[in-house]
DRENMI-160746 format. One record per atom (N, C-alpha, C): x, y, z. Coordinates in steps of 0.2 Angstrom, whole numbers, plus 5000, padded with zeros to 4 digits. Atoms other than C-alpha are relative to their C-alpha. Example, Ala and Ser with C-alpha at 12.3 -4.5 7.8 and 13.67 -1.06 7.14 Angstrom:
<sites>
500449945000506249785039500450065000499649944999506849955036499650055003
</sites>
This chain:
<sites>
500449945003520750775109499950075001500049955000520450945104499350024998500849975002518751055103500150044994500049955005518451125087499950085003500049935000518051285095500650035001499449975001519951305099500250014992499750015006520351245081499650094997500249965003519151395077500250085002499549944999520151525088500750014995499349995002521851485080499750034992500249965007520851525062500050075000500249934998520351685070500650044999499249944999522051745075500349994995499750005005522851685060499750054995500449955004521651785050500250085000499949944999521751925059500850025000499349975003523751915057500050014993499849995005523551895040499850074997500249945001522552055039500450065001499349944997523952145049500450004994499549995005525052095035499850034994500349965003523952155023500050074999500149934998523752295031500650064999499249965003525552335031500350004994499949995007525652315013499750064999500549945003524252435009500450045003499849964997525252555022500750014996499350015006526952525010499750034996499949975010526052554994499850085002500149924998525352725004500650044999499349955001527152785005500449994995499650025006527852694990499950044995500049965006528452784976499549994994500350035006527552784959500349964997499750065003528752674952500149955004500050034993528352544964500449934996499650075004529552364961499549954998500450055004528752224951500149935005499950054997528552044958500349964995499550025005530051954951499649915001500250044999529351784958499349985006500650034997527851684967500349955004499950064996528351574982499649965005500450024996527451454989500249965006499750054996527751365007499449995006500450044995526951255020499649974996500550035004525851175008500149925000499850085000525850965009499649964995500350045004524550904998499750054992500549945005523751074987501049994996499550005004525151094972500050065000500049925000525851264971499850044995500249995007525351294953499250015002500949994996523351264962499950075005500149934996523751394975500250054997499849945005524651524963499350024996500649985003523051504953499550045003500649964998521951574966500050085002499849934999522851744968500050034994500249965006522551894958500650044999499549965003524351944956500549944998499450055001525851854947500550034997499449985002527451874942500250064993499949965005527952034933499550065002500549924996526452144943500450035004499849974993526752264956499949975006500250024994526652234973499350045003500449964997525052304975499549965005500450034992524252284993499249994999500650045001522652274987499749954998500250075002522652144977500449935003499850064995523652044988499650005005500650004993522352085002499449954996500450045002521152004989500149934997499750075002522251854984499849995007499850024994522251835003499249975003500550024998520351835007499849944994500450075003520151714991500349935002499850064997521251594999499649955005500650034995520151585013499549984998500750025002518551585004500149914996499950065005519251414995499849955007500150034995519051325011500549945003499550064999520551225010500750025004499649964996521651325021499950015007500149964994521651365041500450055000499649925000522951505039500350004993499549965009523751605023500350065003499849944997524851745026500550034993499449975005526051855012500550035004499649974999527651915014500550034996499649985008528852025001500749985004499350024999530651965002500450014995499749975002531552084993499450024990500549995007530752064972499649935001500550064999529851894980499550005004500549974997528151894986499949905003500050074994528151714999499350015001500450014996526551645002499949955004500050074998526451535016499349985003500750044998524751415021500149965004500150064997524251315032499449965000500550045003523151175025499549975005500550034996521551125033500049914998500050075002521450935038499449984996500550045002520750805029499749955005500450044995519350705038500149934999500050075001519850525040499349955000500650044999518250455047499550055004500349964997516650535054499649935004500350054996516150445071499550025005500749974996514550465081500049955005499950064994514650405099499450045005500650004996513250405113499450004996500750015003511750395101499649944999500450054999510450275102499449994997500849965002508850365098500050004991499849995006509550395081500649974997499450065001510650265072500550064994499149965003512350335063499750004992500350005005511450305046499750084996500549945000510150435048500350055001499949954998511150555054500750024995499750005004512550525040499750044994500349945006511150585028499850074999500149944999510950735037500550065000499749954998512550805040500550014993499749995006513750885027500849974998499350014999515550835033499949914997499950065002516150665025500649975001499250015000517750555025500250024993499449975006519150625012499750084999500049945001518250795014500350065003499649964995518950945022499750035005500249994992518950985039500050085002500049934998518251165043499650005007500549994995517551235060499350014997500649985002516051325052499749934996500450075002515651145041499749975007500150044997515651065058499250025004500649974994514651185069499450004996500550015003513451175054499549945002500450065000513151005055500049995008500350014993513051015076499250005000500549975002511651115071499449954998500650045003510750995060499949925004500150084994510950835074499650035004500149974993510350955087499149994997500550005003508850975074499649944999500350065000508450785071500049985007500250044993508550755090499350045001500549965000507150905091499449974997500650035003506050825078499849935003500250084996506050655089500050015006500349994994505650755104500550015006499550004995507350765113500350064999499749934999507550945117500750015004499449994995508850925129500549964997499350035003510150835117500650065000499449965002511850905115500449974997499450035005513250885103500450035001499449985000514950905106500549974996499750035007516050895091500949995002499350014997517950825095500349984994499550035005519450775083500549985004499350034997520950675085500450004994499349995004522650735075500149934998499550055003523350595064500450024995499649985006524750595052499750024994500249975006524850675036499650044999500549944999523750815042499249985000500750034998522050705045499950015006500249994994521050715058499149945001500450024997519650585066499350045002500449944997518050695067499449965005500650054995516950625084499450065001500449974999515250685086499649965009500250024993514850655105499250015003500749974998513050655109499649985007500350024993512050665126499250014998500549985006510450625119499350025005500349974996509450675135499249975000500650035001507650605138499650044994500449975005506250625127499550045000500149944997505350785129499049984997500550025004503450725125499450065002500549955001501650815127499649975005500350024994501050785144499050025000500749995000499250865140499950064996500049935004498450985128499250025000500449964995497251105134499750044994500349935007495851225122499750065006500549944998495251385129499550034995500649965006493651465120499649944999500550055005492851295114499450005004500550004997491151305118499649924996500450045005490451195103500149955000499750065000491651045104500549995005499850014996492250965117500949994999499250035000494350945121500149954997500050075003494250765117499950004992500050015007493550795099500650054997499549995004494750925095500749995000499650045000496250825100500149984996500050055006495750705088500250034992500149945008495550855074500850004998499449965003497550895075500449935000499550055000499150775073500549995007499850014993499950815090499549955004500350044994499550675103500250005007499750014994499750665121500349945003499550074998500950545127499849955005500350054995500350395133500549934997499650065002501150225136499949954995500250045007500250125120500250064995499749975007501050255108500750014999499449995002502650195108500449984991499850015008502550155088500050074998500249935004502050345085500550055003499949954998502950485087499850075000500349954999501750605087499850035007499949994993501650615105500650055003499449964999503350695105499950084998500349925001503350905106500450014994499749995006503750965089499850094999500249925003503651165086499750014995500050005008503551145069499249974999500650055001501951025071499450045004500549954996501051175082499750054993500149955006500951275065499449974997500250055005500251125055499350005005500750004997498851095070499650075000500449935001498251285070499650004993500249995007497951255051499449935000500450075001497051075054499450045005500749994996495951155069499550044994500549965005495451295056499849984994500450045004494951175043499449975003500650034995493951085056499550045001500549964998492951225062499850034993500249975006492751305044499649954997500650045003491951145038499649965004500749994995490751155051499850055000500349955002490151315046500250075004499749954995491351415059500550054995499549945006491851565045500450015005499549934997492551685057500649965005499650044996493551535068500550044998499250005000495351575072500449995006499750034994496651515084500450065001499649944998497351665094500649995003499350034999498751575100500149925003499650074999499751415104500650005005499449994995500851415119500149935001499850044997501851275124500750005007499749984994502451275141500549935003499650074997503951155149499649975007500350004992503251065164500750005006499650004995504151075181500649965001499450054998505250925180500450004993499849995006505650985162500149934996500350065002505050805154499650024994500749985005503550875145499850074998500449945002502551005137499450005003501049984999500751085142499950044994500249975006500151135124499250045004500849984998498651265126499850044994500349955009497651325110499650045005500649954999496651475115499950014992500549985006495151505101499550024999500849965000493851615095499649944994500250015005492751505087499350044995500649965004491251645081499449945000500650015000489551605074500149964994500250075007489051455061499650054995500549985005488551505046499849964996500450045007487651445030500250034993499849965007488051475012499250054998500549935004487051635005499949984993500150015007486951654988500649974996499150055003488351544975499650024993500049985006488551624958500549984995499350005004489751574943499950064994500149935004490351724934500649984994499750015005491251704916500150044995500249995006491651784901500449974994499750055005492451654892499449954995500450035005491551594876499649925002500250075001491351414878499649985007500250024994490851414896499350065001500549965002489051474901499750005009500249994992488851534920499649965004500650044998487251474924499949915001500150065002487451314918500749965004499550034993489051284929499850005006499949994994488351354943499449925003500550074997487051184942500449955000499550054999488551084941500349995008499650014996489051114958499449985008500550054995488351024974499850055006500349984995488051174985499650045000500649975000486651244989499750065004500149964994485951394997499649995006500450034995485451365014500449965005499650064998486751225016500450035005499649984995487851235031500750034997499549965002489551335027500549945001499350074999491151195024500450044995499449995003492651255018500449974994499850065002493051085010499650024993500349985007491651134997499950044996499849955006492351284991500749964996499350025005493951174985499849954994500150065006492951034978499450044994500449995005491851164969500450044993499349995007493551234960500149954996500050065003493951064957499449984993500450015005492351034947499950044997499849945005492451214938500549994996499150005003494351174934499849954995500150085004493750994927499650014993500549975006492251074916500350034996499849955004493251204910500449964995499550055005494651074903499749954995500350025004493350984895499650044995500349945005492651134887500750034995499749985004494451164881500450045004499649964998495251254892500449985007499650044998496751194900500250045006499749964996497351354910499250055002500749964996495851434921500350035005499849954993496051564936499350005001500650004996494651514947500050035008500049964996494451644960499249995005500650004998493251624974499850065005499949934998492451794981499649985006500549994994491651764999499850075004500349954993490651895009499650005004500450024994490051845025499650075002500449964996488651935032499849995005500250004995488751945050499349985003500750004997486851995053499649954999500350065001486251845044500449935000499850075000487451715046500249984996500050045008487751685027500850024999499449995004489251675016499750004993500149995008488851734998500649994997499250045005490151644984499850024995500250005007490351694967500750004997499650015002491551604958500250044994500049965005492451714945500549954995499750035003493151614929500550024995499849965006494451694918500849964998499450055004495851604905500650035005499649984997497251604914500850004994499350005002499151624907500149944997499850065003499651494896500849985003499650024996501151384907500349934998499650065004502351234900500449985006499450024996503251124909500649995000499449995002505051144910500149965003499750084999505450994920499749985005500350034994504850874933500449955001499550044995505850794946499749955003500350054995505650644955500350005006499949974996505950664972499949945007500050064996506150524985499949914999500450075003506050364975500949995002499450054998507650264984500349954998500150085004507250104975499850004994500450015006506050124962500550054995499749975005506950184945499450064997500349945002506450364939499449984994500550015007505650284922499449955003500950024997504450184933499550045000500449954998503650324938499850054994500149965007503850434922499649974996500550015003502950324913499349965001500950004997501250324923500050064999500549935000501250514920499850024994500449995006499950584908500450074998499749955000501350734907500450014997499550015001502850764900500450084999499749954999504150894900499950044994500449965008503551044886499549985001500850015000501850994889499750065001500549964998500551124892499849995007500050004994500351134911499349985002501050034998498451024915500049975006500050034994498051004932499649945000500950075001496550874927500849934998499450045001498250774920500449985004499750014995499150794933499749965006500350054995497950724946500049934996500150075002497750584935500649965000499350004999499550574935500049975006500150014995499550554952499849935003500650064999498150424955500449944997499750065002499150304943500649995002499550014997500650334953499849965008500250034994499850294968499849925000500350075003498950134959500649955000499450074998500650054958500149975006500050064992500650004978500650015001499449994997502450054978500250085006499849934996502450224988499250005005500449954994501550285005499750054999500149945002501450444998500250024993499749985006501450534982499550095000500149945001501250724981500450044995500049975005501250834966500150085003500149974998501851004969500350054994499849975006502251154956500550065002499749954998503651284958500350044994499849965003504051434949500549984993499350015003505351394933500450074996499549965001506651484924499650074997500449945004505251604915499450005003500750004997503651664920499549964998500350055002502851544909500149945000499750094999503651394914500050005009499950034993503451294930500349935000499450074998504551154939499549965003500450054996503451004943500449945004499650064995504150904958499449955002500550055000503450734960500449965007499650044995503850674978499549965004500550074999503550494984500249985005499550044994503950395000499849944999500250105004504350214996499849975007500250064996503450095005500149925000499850085002503849895008499549994994500650025006503149804991500249925000500050094997503949634997499549995005500450034992502749525008500249945000499950084999502949365016499149995004500450014996501249305019499849965003500350054997500349215032499349994998500949984998498449165033499949935004500250064997497649045044499250025001500749985001495849005045499849945004500250054995494648895056499349994998500750025001493148785053499849965004500150074998492048645060500449954997499950045003492648545046500949975000499450015001494448585041500549995007499749994994495148635058500350064997499749935002496548765053500249984993499750025007497348785036500550065001499449955002498948885031500250014994499749975008499749005017500350025002499449945000501349065016500150014992499849985006501749155001500650065000499349975000503349264996499950034993500049985006503049404984500450074999499749935001503949564976499650024994500549975004502849684968500350064995499549955002504449804964500649984999499450045001505749684959500550054996499449975001507549764959499750094998500149935002506549944956499750024992500249985005505949914941499349984998500750015000504049884943499949924999500050085002504249694939499649975006500450034995503149564949500349935000499950084998503849384957499749995005500350024995502849294967500049924999499850084998503149114977499449995002500650004996501549044985500149935001500050074997501448884995499449995005500650004995499648835003499949945001500050064997499248695013499550005006500550014996497848635022499649935000500350075002496748485023499949994996500450015005495948505009500550024995499549985007497348584997500650015001499150024998499148584995500250034991499749975006499748724981500650054999499549965003501148794972500050054996500249955006501148934961500750065002499549935001502649054954499850024993500249965006502349194943500750064999499749945004503249324933499750064996500349975004502649474928500650084998499749945003503449624918499750054996500749945004502349784915500250034993499849965007503449864900500349944996499650075003503849704890500250044993499649975005505149754875500050075001500149924998504849954883499550024996500749985001503049954876499749995005500850004998501349994884499749945001500550065002501149814885500549945007499850054994501249694901500149924998500150055005501749514898500349975008500150054992501749364913500249924998499950065000502249194914499749975006500250034995501349064928500449925000500050084999501848894933499749995007500350024993500848804945499849925000500250084998500348634954499750005004500650004996498948594964499749935002500550064997498048464974499550025006500849984996496448464979499749945005500450064996495748344992499450005005500750014997493948324996499949955003500450065001493848164999500049965009500150014994493648165019499650055002500749944997491948275022499549964999500550025000490948145025499849934994500350055005490048035010500650014994499450015005491748045001500050084994500149925003492248194988500549984994499750025005493548194975500850025003499449975000495448224974500250034993499949995006496048324961500950034999499349985002497948344953500150034994499849955004498548494944500550034997499349965001500048534934500050064992500049975006500348674921500350074999499449945002501048844914499350044997500449945003500249014907500250054998499649955004500649154896499450065001500749935000499549344898500550064999499849925002499949504891499350055000500449954999499049654895500150084998499749945003498749814888499450065001500749955000497749984889499750024994500650005006496250024877500150075002500149925001495950204883500350015008499649974991496550314901499649965004500250054995495350194911499749954998500050095003495150024901500649974997499450035003496349894898499749944998500550065002496149724890500749965002499650044999497049574896499949934997500150075002497449404886500449965003499650064996498049244892499949934997499950075001498449064888500149945005499850024996498448924899499949924998500150045002498948754897500149955007500250054994498448604911499949964999500450065000498248454915499949975006500650014992497048384928499749924999500450075000496748204933499850005008500650024995495248174946500149935001500350064999494948034955499650025008500750014994493248004965499949965005499950034993493347964983499350005003500550014998491647894987500049955006499750054994492647764999499749914997499950065004492647564995499349975003500550054999491247434995500049944999499950074998491147254998499449984994500650025005490347174981500249905000500050055002490147004977500549984993499750015005491246914963499550024992500549975005489746974950500150084999500049924998489947144956499450045003500649984998488347154964500250025008500050004994488247234982500149965005500150024991488547154999500050065005500249964994488947285009500050084998499849925001488847495007500050035005499949954992488647545026500549995002499350014995489847525039499949955004500050064997489047365047499949954996500250055003488847205040499749945006500550054994487547095049500349934999499750065003488246945040499549935002500650014998486446875041499649985004500250004995485946875056499650075004500249914997484947045059500050015005500250004992484346985076500649995004499650014998485946955080500750034999499549955002487247095081500649985002499450024999488546975090500450004995499650025006489146915074500350044994499949965004489047085066500950024998499349985002490747145056499950084997500049935001491047325057500550014994499850005006491647385038500550075001499949935002492847535037500150004992500249975006492447625022500850014996499349985003494347665020500549944998499750074998494647465021500349984991499950055007495647365006499949935002500250064999495447215003500449955005499650024994496047095017499850025006500149984994495847195030499549995005500550024998494247125036499949934999500150045000493646975040499149974996500949995004492146975027500049924995500150065003491446825018500449984996499550015006492546715006499850024992499949995010491846764989499950085000500249924999491746954995500650034996499549965004492847084987500050075002499849955000493447254993500150064994499749955005493247394979499950065000500349945000493247574976499550014997500850015002491447634973500050014993500049985007491847704955500649954996499650055004492847544950499549964994500650065003492147444936499749945001500350064999491947294943499250005004500450004996490647374954499250004995500350005002489047354947499450084998500549944996488047504956500450075000499549914999489347654953499650044997500449945001488647814951500350044993499749985008488947874932500050085001500049924998488548064938500850015003499349984997490148054949500649964996499250045002491347914942500150024994499849975006491247994925500550044999499649935000492248144931500849965000499450034997493648024936500649974995499650015005494948024924500550084998499449965000496448134918499950034993500349975007496148274903500650075001499449945001497348404896499450074997500449945002496548574895500450054996499749975003497048694883499450085001500549944998496148874888500550054998499849925002496249054879499550045003500549954996495349204888500250065000499849955000495249374891499650045004500449964994494749514903500050064999500049925000494249694900499850025007500249954997494249814913499950065000500149925000493649984916499950025006499949974994494150084931499850084999500249935001493250244934500150035008500050004993493750254954500450065000499749954997494250424961500850005004499350024997495550344970500249925001500050085000496350174968500249965007500050024993496750154986499449995006500449974996495550224996499450034996500649965005493950264983499450035005500549974997492650374989499550034995500349985005491750394973500249954993499950045007491550314954499949935002500150055000491650134950500549974998499550055003492549984943499649934997500350075002492049824933500549974995499650055003492749684924499549954996500450065004492049544911500649964997499550054999493149394909499749964995500050065003493049244896500549955000499450065002493949084895499649954997500150055004493748964880500549945003499750065000494248784883500049974994500350045006494348674866500450024994499449995006495948734857500449974999499750064998496548584858499849985006500150024992496648484874499449954998500650065000495248354879499350045003500549944996494048504887499850024995500349975004492848584880499450075004500449954997491948754888500150074999499849914999491648934890499750025006500149974992491749014906499950084999500149935000491049194908499950025008500149964994491049304923500150084999500149955002490649474926500050045009499949944994491049614940499950065001500049945000490549774945499950045009500149974994490749894961499950084999500249955002490250064965500350025007499649984993491050174979499650065001500349934998490350324990500350015006499949994994491050415004499450045003500649964998489750465016500150055006499749964994490450545030500850015000499349994998492350585036500249945002499950054998493050425039499549934998500750045003491350325033500050004993500150035007491450235016499649944999500550055004490250115007500249994994499950015006490450004993499649934998500550055002489349884984500349974994499750055006489949744972499649954998500550055000488949634962500449944995499550045003489649484953499749954998500350065002489149324944500249964994499550055005489749174932499549964997500450065004489149034919500549984996499650045005490048904912499649954997500650035004489248804899500649964994499550065004490148644888499850024993500150025007490248634869500449964997499950055005490548514856499949925001500150064998490148364866499550005005500750024995488848304880500349985007499850034997489948264892499950065009500149974991489448414905500750035001499449964996490548524916500249955004499650054996491848414925499950045008500249954993491748474944500650025002499549964999493548534945499750074994500249965004492648654932499750055003500549994999491248714941500250055006500049944996491048874952499949975006500050014991491348854971499950085003499849964996491048974985500050015007499850014991491549015003500450025001499149974996493049055014500050074997499949925002493749225007499550014995500249975005492649234993499050025003500950004997490749215004500250005008499850014994491249255022499349965004500450054994490149155035500049934997500050065000490349005024500749965000499350035001491548865022500250004994499949995006492648835008499649954998500550035002491448774996499549985003500650024995490248775008499350024999500550015002488748825000499849994993500250025007487848764983499749945000500250095001487548584976500349975004499750044997487948454988499649934999500350084999487648254990499850005008500250024993486748215006499649935001500350064996486148055016499650015004500649994995484548055026499949925002500150084998484647905037499250005003500650004998482747875041499949935003500250084999481847725050499350004997500550045003480247625046499250044999500549954999479147775051500150074997499749925003480047915040500250025003499749924994480748015054500749984999499450005001482448065050500450015007499750014995483748005061500550035000499549985002485248075054500150044994499949985006485748185041500850024999499450015000487448165033500250054994500049955005488148325022500649964996499250035004489348245009500350064996499849945001490348334997499750044995500549965004489948494987500249984993500050015006489748474968500050074996500049945005489748654964499650014995500750005003488848724951500350054993500049965008488748804932500050085001500249955000488248964938500150035008499849964995488549094953499650065000500049914999487849264958500150025007499949984993488349374973499950074999499949934999488249554980500450005008499649994995489349604992500050085002500049954998488849765003500750025007499449994997490449855012500050065006499849944998490449995025500450015005499549984995492050055034499750065004500249954996491750165048500650015007499749984996492850255062500049965006500050044992493150145079500150055006500049974994493550285090500849995004499350014999495250215093500550034998499349955003496950305092500249994993499850015006497450315076500649974999499450034999499250255080500049944999500250074999498350085084500149984993499950025006498150065065499449945000500550065001496449965066499450054999500549975002495050005055499649934999500650034999493349925056499450004994500550005005492049875044499349964998500650044998490249805043500049984993500150045008489949685027499349975000500750055001488249595020500349964995500250055006488449445008499449964999500550025003487249384997500149954992499850015005487249274984499649894998499750075000487249074978500349984994499650035006487948934967499549944998500650075002486848784957500150004994500250015008486148744940500749974998499450065003487048574936499549964995500550035005486448474922499849935001500350075001485448314922500749945001499750055000486948214919500649995006499649964994487948294934499549965009500450014995486448224947499849954999500350104999485948034953499250035001500750004996484148024957500049985006500050044994483747984974499949924999500350074999483847814980500249975007500150044994483447704994500449955002499450045001484547585001499950005010500050024993484047485019500749975002499350014996485447485031500049975005500150044994484747395045499349974999500650035000483247305052499350044999500749975002482047455051500550085000499849935004483347595045500350004992500150005008483447655027500750075000499649965002484747765019499750044993500249965006483947905006500850054999499649995004485347954995499750064995500249965005485148114986500550074998499649935001485848294977499650045000500349954999485348444982500250054996499949945004485348584969499950075000500349944999484448734975500650074998499749935000485048904970499750065004500449954996484048984985500450045003499649954995484749144993500449995006499650014994486149125005500250075000499649934999486749265015500250005008499649994993487749325030500250095001499849944997488349475040500550005005499750004995489549525050500550045002499549944999491049625056500849974997499350015002492849635048500550055005499649954996494249715059500749984996499450015002495849735053500650055003499349984995497649785062500450024995499249995002499149865054500649995005499550014993500249785066500750024998499250015000502049785067500349974997500050045003502049635060499849994993500350015006501149665046499249995000500749985001499149695041499849935004500350074998498149555051499250024999500850014999496249535048499649945003500450054996494949455058499350014996500650015004493249405048499449975006500550044995491749375063499350004996500649995004490149325053499349975002500650024998488349285057499750004995500650035006487249175045499350035001500649974999485749255040499749944995500450045005485049135028500449934997499550055004485648965022499549944999500350075000485348765019500149975004499950024994485148645030500749954998499450045003486748555018500550044999499649955000487748695020500650005005499550014994489448705029500150085002499749934999489848885038500549985006499749974996490848965049500050075003500249934996491049115061500650035000499649984998492649165062500849964995499450025004494249185049500550065002499449955000495949265051500649984996499549985004497349325041500550045001499549954999498949395041500750024993499550015006500349445031500750065003499449974998502249515034500350034995499649965006502949655023500850025000499249975001504749695019500450034995
</sites>
């Protein structure tokens, strides 16, 4: 192998020789008579791949021209400028001009050796040379610098790159970059000089650079990066100015290499200055439709408030928005800040003038390696050729972020081809949109549950959604397949189809329950009504089959009860030796019962005492359901809102065909508020009601509302609300034991949820967020046909069973801590709950765990 440096020396020497040749031609021209000879032919020698005519086309002379040394010298420089030749020279042979060239090699392969910290694909994205490209020393050296910059960004300042090449036949070469990566250069310590108001620890938390620690193996912010120092200086300035220190400045930022040359010490010297308050605040404008004093009242800044730089920016946004509402899409808002060191106040005057009208020349989408451009452009509220409008651009950014396809979305403006033109660059950073989800939960009743789903929210980069979900637990098995097209027929119309099958088994929770088998399909459409509202329409056709599981009973041939308890005393209550234990799951012939006894299901028509309120639900029905949902979203951010609200209202009508007739109505509304940095609060209220129409059969149990689990933390799935219970009492009326039966659901529910996200002071790279929550609400309201009056049954010599339905809609409440971890394997969430208010028959849980893995 030979080094590129040697090749560059050869190229330099040949270039000098060519210059000498051209110099001799210039001297010949000076001595030549005025009637110089003319070129008869131009001959090319030494070319292998490039045709003679191509080379001749680069020359500034042609047959018939005189031997002009000046033009021949320019022709030589033109040949070298093409980058196709390692050497070129001219020679006069009689009346012929001979052009001798040495072609640059063609790159056969680009090989990387010795790299482990940065993979080959990342380097290929950065360098300019590529297979089948022209090999030149200058390009290779430029790529060496690009690779070194990659290593510096990853904290490896000791890395070296040596380019080598291996000549092949047909004037080809294999280009090899040999890397010695060296150790990672970290940040051993970050120190501050001059800080009195804030400790070093606090200031370290405000900058991007972090001190190297063993647990930061998922982060690169603890690697030394000189470019990041300037960013940190700006972060420090923002932090201090947002806390009143108007005069703050960073005097210097110095990075010193440690003696072992493995890390850096970073030292910031700062001047905090004095703390300032806002002085007078005024708004001045000469625009007809704007009133300065009226606009002043719209600002949240008050005289005497602590000076905060970010409130200046917020005030500018408020004034820009107000001017836009008044019809001024282009305004220049200039804040004039006048600090007074004697009073430590800053007077602020906002001057509003109508800005020059600017139009959008071009919109560039950058960074979407997977998502198609049209998926992003259709969310924009501006188009090329429109007048520039900051408010509409901000809305566009929020709409693109709301897609959920991108980790970051930034919009910047650059000068266009003319003064009244601007180029808008929308830079996005793709994030995984596929998700392999796992969920697990635990309660004292169900033990563990398991849920797995595969979804893709941006199928083929077209914004389509496909979901396949399988859920299994002791109570439920669920299969769901969905597909959604956000722009059906290339219109602003979303369309989707659902296929689902489920089995819910609530037959193993004490006093029996029910199993429900459902299979069906659905269609849905959605379209916007205004900028912030949309309407969704849907139709669902499903078959439901319910089996009420109240256990088996022993009856005589007339249908009268022989045994409804677990023990049959065989007619000798004082002699337990001949008692027969009866398994409620027994089948006929399983136990030694009296000869005339029958074992039947408690809902069997043979059983005279079957409960009508329960057993009437045991049938198969076809449901034909149409519905709609109205959404209104005024959040200031679709991902982490700190202001605004959203609400939804939905109704479903069953009875357009089929066997079921009801109207289900649900409503939900939430408000959001940012309190301090890192502290956000939200309050959501919701409620629903379902009522039958057209018949008197009431609402079947599978169509009622159930709350608990993920819908009401602290309570088990269907853990609160109406329930069947049995109290066993002795002959003195004392309760011996209470058995909780199956949940009955309710026709109505109400719920309020308050949540506050707060900082946990853990390193940011841990990706752990914490929130406190409070849940309050209830479920209830059943028709008389759905409940049975209390019944008393003797189950022993001095023991009685009182069976009854509890339907109270009394308030339930829980509070707790929710911890989320954005782990390398996907987001994980832990919910720890404490019950504040419940009824004795409710089922509760104190812990719930869920996780998902994105791809």
